[in-house]
C-alpha positions as CSV (number, residue, x, y, z in Angstrom):
1,M,0.0,0.0,0.0
2,A,2.7,2.5,1.0
3,K,4.8,1.6,-2.0
4,N,1.9,2.0,-4.4
5,L,1.0,5.3,-2.8
6,L,4.6,6.6,-3.3
7,Q,4.5,5.5,-6.9
8,I,1.2,7.3,-7.6
9,L,2.5,10.5,-5.9
10,L,5.6,10.5,-8.0
11,L,3.4,10.0,-11.1
12,V,1.2,12.9,-10.1
13,N,4.3,15.1,-9.6
14,I,5.5,14.2,-13.1
15,F,2.1,15.2,-14.6
16,S,2.2,18.5,-12.7
17,V,5.7,19.4,-13.9
18,A,4.7,18.5,-17.5
19,S,1.6,20.7,-17.2
20,A,3.7,23.7,-16.1
21,D,6.3,23.2,-18.9
22,E,3.9,22.4,-21.8
23,D,1.0,24.8,-21.4
24,W,2.3,27.2,-24.1
25,I,-0.1,27.7,-27.0
26,A,0.9,28.1,-30.6
27,F,-1.0,30.7,-32.7
28,T,-1.5,31.9,-36.3
29,L,-0.3,35.4,-37.0
30,G,-3.1,37.8,-37.9
31,E,-5.9,35.7,-36.3
32,K,-7.9,37.1,-33.3
33,I,-7.7,35.1,-30.1
34,E,-10.6,35.2,-27.6
35,A,-9.1,36.4,-24.4
36,S,-9.4,39.0,-21.7
37,M,-6.4,40.8,-20.4
38,D,-8.7,42.5,-18.0
39,I,-8.8,39.1,-16.2
40,F,-5.5,37.4,-17.0
41,D,-1.9,38.6,-17.7
42,L,-0.4,37.6,-21.1
43,E,2.9,35.7,-21.3
44,V,4.8,35.5,-24.6
45,K,8.0,33.6,-25.3
46,T,10.4,35.1,-27.9
47,E,13.5,33.7,-29.4
48,S,15.2,36.8,-30.9
49,K,18.4,38.6,-30.3
50,E,18.8,42.4,-29.8
51,G,19.5,44.0,-33.2
52,S,17.4,41.4,-35.2
53,G,14.8,44.0,-36.1
54,Q,11.9,41.7,-35.1
55,Y,8.8,42.8,-33.1
56,L,6.7,41.4,-30.3
57,N,3.5,43.1,-31.3
58,V,0.1,42.6,-29.6
59,D,-3.2,44.2,-30.7
60,M,-6.2,44.2,-28.4
61,Y,-9.9,44.6,-29.3
62,D,-13.3,45.0,-27.6
63,G,-16.4,43.0,-28.3
64,D,-17.3,45.3,-31.2
65,G,-13.9,44.8,-32.8
66,E,-12.7,48.3,-31.9
67,N,-9.1,49.0,-31.0
68,A,-8.6,48.5,-27.2
69,G,-4.8,49.1,-27.2
70,Q,-1.6,48.1,-28.9
71,F,1.9,47.6,-27.6
72,F,5.2,46.5,-29.0
73,V,8.6,45.3,-28.0
74,F,11.2,46.0,-30.7
75,F,14.5,44.2,-31.0
76,D,16.1,47.3,-32.7
77,Y,18.5,47.1,-35.6
78,S,22.1,47.7,-34.9
79,F,23.4,50.5,-37.2
80,G,26.0,51.9,-34.8
81,G,24.0,54.7,-33.3
82,P,23.9,55.3,-29.5
83,D,20.5,53.7,-29.1
84,D,20.7,51.2,-31.9
85,G,20.4,47.5,-31.0
86,K,18.6,48.2,-27.8
87,L,15.3,46.6,-26.7
88,K,12.6,49.2,-27.1
89,Y,8.9,49.5,-26.4
90,G,5.9,51.3,-27.9
91,I,2.4,51.9,-26.6
92,K,0.1,53.1,-29.3
93,N,-2.7,55.6,-28.5
94,C,-0.7,56.5,-25.3
95,L,2.9,57.5,-26.2
96,E,3.4,59.7,-29.2
97,E,7.0,58.6,-29.4
98,T,6.9,55.3,-31.5
99,W,10.0,53.7,-29.9
100,N,11.1,54.2,-26.3
101,T,14.2,52.7,-24.7
102,F,13.7,50.7,-21.5
103,E,15.2,52.4,-18.5
104,P,17.3,50.9,-17.0
105,E,18.4,49.2,-20.3
106,L,17.5,45.5,-20.4
107,S,20.3,43.0,-20.4
108,K,21.8,42.0,-23.6
109,E,23.6,39.1,-22.1
110,K,20.6,36.8,-22.0
111,V,20.1,33.9,-24.4
112,P,17.8,34.5,-27.3
113,E,14.8,33.0,-25.4
114,R,13.0,35.4,-23.2
115,I,9.6,35.2,-21.5
116,W,7.6,38.5,-21.4
117,R,4.6,39.1,-19.2
118,F,2.2,42.0,-19.9
119,S,-0.2,43.1,-17.2
120,L,-3.1,45.6,-17.4
121,S,-5.1,46.7,-14.4
122,K,-8.0,49.1,-14.5
123,A,-9.1,50.8,-11.3
124,D,-10.3,54.2,-10.1
125,G,-10.8,55.4,-13.7
126,D,-7.1,54.8,-14.6
127,V,-5.0,52.1,-16.3
128,R,-1.7,50.7,-15.2
129,F,0.5,48.8,-17.7
130,V,3.4,46.6,-16.6
131,I,5.9,44.7,-18.6
132,Y,8.1,42.0,-17.1
133,D,11.2,40.5,-18.8
134,D,11.8,37.0,-17.4
135,E,10.0,38.1,-14.1
136,N,12.0,41.3,-13.8
137,E,9.9,44.4,-14.0
138,A,10.9,46.3,-17.1
139,L,8.2,49.0,-17.2
140,N,5.4,50.1,-14.9
141,I,3.3,53.1,-15.9
142,L,0.1,54.8,-14.8
143,M,-1.4,56.0,-18.1
144,S,-3.0,59.1,-16.6
145,E,0.5,60.3,-15.6
146,T,2.4,59.0,-18.6
147,C,0.4,59.1,-21.8
148,D,0.9,62.2,-24.0
149,D,-1.8,61.2,-26.5
150,G,-4.9,63.0,-25.4
151,G,-7.2,60.2,-26.7
152,W,-5.7,57.4,-24.7
153,E,-8.8,56.9,-22.4
154,A,-11.2,56.3,-25.3
155,V,-9.0,53.3,-26.4
156,W,-7.4,51.8,-23.3
157,K,-10.5,51.9,-21.1
158,R,-12.4,49.6,-23.4
159,E,-13.2,46.1,-22.3
160,I,-10.7,43.7,-23.9
161,T,-12.3,40.5,-25.4
162,H,-9.7,39.5,-28.1
163,I,-6.0,39.8,-28.8
164,E,-4.0,39.4,-32.0
165,F,-0.4,38.8,-33.0
166,P,-0.3,40.8,-36.2
167,D,1.3,39.4,-39.4
168,R,4.5,41.4,-39.1
169,F,8.1,40.6,-38.6
170,S,7.1,38.8,-35.4
171,A,9.5,37.6,-32.7
172,A,6.6,35.9,-30.8
173,E,6.9,32.1,-30.6
174,V,4.1,30.9,-28.2
175,Y,1.8,32.4,-25.6
176,R,-0.2,31.5,-22.5
177,F,-2.3,33.3,-19.9
178,R,-1.5,33.7,-16.2
179,A,-3.8,34.6,-13.3
180,K,-3.2,38.1,-12.1
181,E,-1.2,38.5,-8.9
182,S,-2.5,40.3,-5.9
183,E,-1.0,43.6,-5.1
184,S,0.6,42.3,-1.9
185,E,2.2,38.9,-1.5
186,E,2.0,39.3,2.2
187,E,-1.7,39.1,2.1
188,N,-1.3,35.6,0.8
189,G,1.1,34.3,3.3
190,G,4.1,35.4,1.4
191,E,3.1,33.7,-1.8
192,K,1.9,35.2,-5.0
193,G,-1.8,35.1,-5.1
194,C,-4.7,36.2,-7.4
195,E,-7.0,39.1,-7.3
196,D,-9.9,36.9,-8.3
197,T,-9.9,33.6,-6.5
198,N,-12.6,32.2,-8.8
199,T,-10.3,32.4,-11.8
200,C,-7.0,31.8,-9.9
201,Y,-4.8,29.0,-11.0
202,S,-1.2,28.0,-10.6
203,S,0.3,25.9,-13.4
204,T,3.2,24.9,-11.1
205,S,1.0,23.3,-8.5
206,A,-2.2,22.4,-10.2
207,L,-2.7,18.7,-11.2
208,S,-3.3,17.9,-14.8
209,A,-6.6,16.2,-15.6
210,G,-4.7,13.0,-16.3
211,A,-3.0,13.0,-12.9
212,E,-6.4,13.6,-11.2
213,L,-7.9,10.6,-13.0
214,I,-5.0,8.4,-12.1
215,L,-5.1,9.4,-8.4
216,G,-8.8,9.0,-8.2
217,A,-8.7,5.6,-9.7
218,F,-6.0,4.5,-7.3
219,L,-7.9,5.8,-4.3
220,A,-11.1,4.1,-5.5
221,G,-9.4,0.8,-6.0
222,N,-7.9,0.8,-2.6
223,A,-11.2,1.7,-1.0
224,L,-12.8,-1.4,-2.6
225,A,-9.9,-3.7,-1.7
């Protein structure tokens, strides 16, 4: 009994790890994906070096197909200028400057694969936009204090129902969604939690459906024995 239980727990653990590593989703450029960044954060994996000239570009839409915001990460070309070859960002309908250099400058020493996380939160009539580069905060802006495009509210306050990776020189490889974190980890016993517990999930700890079935079958079989 003890040996069998140990085996099933090991199997469950394998399923859990596989679920965390294999939950990336492939996509077709130019096709709209039903999703809400008002509920979840978006994670995107890229495999592109600085200076490649590729883009990580995400367009967002509301239920009527209207523009609900666009943002970019640009792996800038290297032509020898002081800002050439640097990772840059753009936020359409917010910043009039097309490309802006991350400050502090993001590391160039990383391998080509990076995981970006994009988080939008709307509260008190304002919009906060945060970009993470491999879990390191790269940008954190409050749009009411940052946007120099006077029409930003009409676009960025719309309810997001779809996203799209446009058919451009894309650096995006795969994507996935991640439950939003609470504002304070301390409120969750020092662990990262979720603002909405009904939609909260953790890919690193949740069992896959297959693991749950195996564990259930094991427990049922021992109950009948």
